[in-house]
VOPAGU-2260 file (C-alpha; in pm, 1 decimal, decimal comma):
REM VOPAGU-2260
SITE   aa  ch    i         X         Y         Z
SITE  GLY   A    0   -4890,3   -1241,7   -1676,5
SITE  ALA   A    1   -4853,6   -1610,2   -1582,3
SITE  ALA   A    2   -4853,9   -1705,5   -1961,5
SITE  TYR   A    3   -4515,5   -1539,9   -1989,0
SITE  ILE   A    4   -4351,5   -1715,1   -1711,8
SITE  SER   A    5   -4166,1   -2035,6   -1808,6
SITE  PRO   A    6   -4207,9   -2349,7   -1604,9
SITE  SER   A    7   -3836,4   -2346,1   -1513,1
SITE  HIS   A    8   -3860,8   -2005,8   -1351,8
SITE  LYS   A    9   -4216,3   -2030,8   -1199,2
SITE  ASP   A   10   -4063,5   -2133,9    -853,1
SITE  ILE   A   11   -3822,2   -1840,1    -872,5
SITE  TYR   A   12   -4093,4   -1596,9    -940,1
SITE  ALA   A   13   -4301,9   -1738,9    -654,4
SITE  PHE   A   14   -4005,7   -1709,2    -418,9
SITE  LEU   A   15   -3951,0   -1346,5    -518,0
SITE  LEU   A   16   -4321,2   -1276,3    -459,5
SITE  LEU   A   17   -4299,3   -1430,9    -119,7
SITE  ILE   A   18   -4005,3   -1214,0     -42,3
SITE  LEU   A   19   -4194,8    -914,8    -151,7
SITE  VAL   A   20   -4489,5    -986,2      62,2
SITE  LEU   A   21   -4267,6   -1026,6     362,5
SITE  MET   A   22   -4103,6    -692,5     283,1
SITE  ILE   A   23   -4446,4    -527,7     260,5
SITE  ARG   A   24   -4577,7    -702,0     575,5
SITE  PRO   A   25   -4287,8    -733,5     827,2
SITE  SER   A   26   -4535,1    -869,7    1088,9
SITE  GLY   A   27   -4591,2   -1181,0     879,1
SITE  LEU   A   28   -4232,4   -1242,4     876,3
SITE  PHE   A   29   -4188,8   -1186,5    1260,2
SITE  GLY   A   30   -4490,1   -1408,1    1309,9
SITE  ILE   A   31   -4328,1   -1695,1    1128,9
SITE  GLU   A   32   -3998,3   -1649,3    1314,5
SITE  ALA   A   33   -4192,8   -1643,9    1654,0
SITE  LYS   A   34   -4359,1   -1967,6    1554,2
SITE  VAL   A   35   -4013,5   -2129,8    1466,3
SITE  LYS   A   36   -3843,5   -2016,2    1794,3
SITE  ALA   A   37   -4151,7   -2109,5    2004,1
């Protein structure tokens, strides 16, 4: 759980979680890319 995540690594775990979500939901990633290019 969160209690075992050290403050110095919290951002890293958050980043990995974001990547995992994007892998599970490709439409979300494509949506971000479309907004950036638009």
